C-alpha positions, 0 to 999 in steps of 0.5 A: 418639485415644480408644477412644470415637472408634475404636469410632464410626468402626468402627460407622460404617464397618460400617453403610456397608458393610452399607447398600452392600451391601443396595443393591447386591442390592437394585438388581439384584434389581429390575432382574431383577423388573420388577413388584416395581420397578413396585409399589415406585415405585407405593408411593412415589407413594402414600406422597407422596400421603399426606404431601401429604394430612396436610400439608393442601391448598396454595394454588392455583398459578396462572401469570401470564398465564393465560388468563380462559378457563382460570381460568373453566374451573378452577371445574368442576375438582375435587380427589378424595381417597381412602383412599390416593389423590389425584386430579383430576376434572371436573364433568359435571352440576350435581348432582355427576357427576364424571368422573375415571380408573379407576386413581384410584378403584381404589386409593382405597376406597370413601369419597371426599371431593371438594373444589371450586374454591370450597373446599367439600368433599363426600362422593362415591361411586363410579358406575362404573369402566372396566377400565384393563386393557383399554387406556387408552381404559377408564381412566374412571370416574364419581363422584357427589357427595352433596347437591350442586346448582348445580355449575359444569359443564365445557364439552367440545370435539368438535375437537382444537387445531392441532399446536403450539398451546398447551393447559393442564392443571388438577389436583392434583399431590400433593394441591395443588389447582388447579395450572395448567400449560401445554404444547403440543399434539403430535398426536392418535393413530390410536386417539384418545388426545391427546399433549401436552408439558404437565407433570402429576404423580400427582394430575393424574390424571382432570384436564382437557386444555384448549384456548385457549377452556377447553374440555376436549379430553381427560382427562389419564391417563398420564405417559410421557417416552418418548412420540413427537414429545416429548410427556410426557402422554397424554389420552383425547380427547373422541371416546373419552369419548363412546364409553365413557361411556354403558357407565360410566352403564348 
């Protein structure tokens, strides 16, 4: 064996040992520091979102057999892109008032681009932002498109579907617009949060949860695999929207 080969093996072994030591120390530190662990997780997600932005929007993902009512509802769903944030939203008015989550806009600065389902893009500015720290019910924000008119408006339902009824989510996971996923409605909690098994990811926040008629029954807000009833997604119900949206407008 040559001397150069021995040197390479030694350096590689040293590198592996150092890496393993750093990982062990780092993992112990993270386990004892919940805030830093959370921050690192959020930083990773932001990094993935920025990669998605740089790669450009991917084609729509529409499962075979998606009802026509859900396809129609997609017309009123948008993708929001900020400085360090990607999210989704639903159009409330024909001149471009969009409802989304406050945690989406708080992470993205003041300058926004909003992509419609037909591919058009508008600049937008923030109109009102709720305080997520007060509770999930306040995780709402309004964004106004600039120079928009004649836009398709989302339809809302004041009721919720029967338990185990199919529901759909539309959003922009990791910067891929118009992604439709189907799940099952589990139940509404006593404080007005809808629980479902619908698959969502970072970028879906602010997008709609829909019933079989294509009506918005909630705004997808939180991913949590530890929710009760085998649910994975929490959404703000329409009843809560009716209660808290006037505060944002005012």
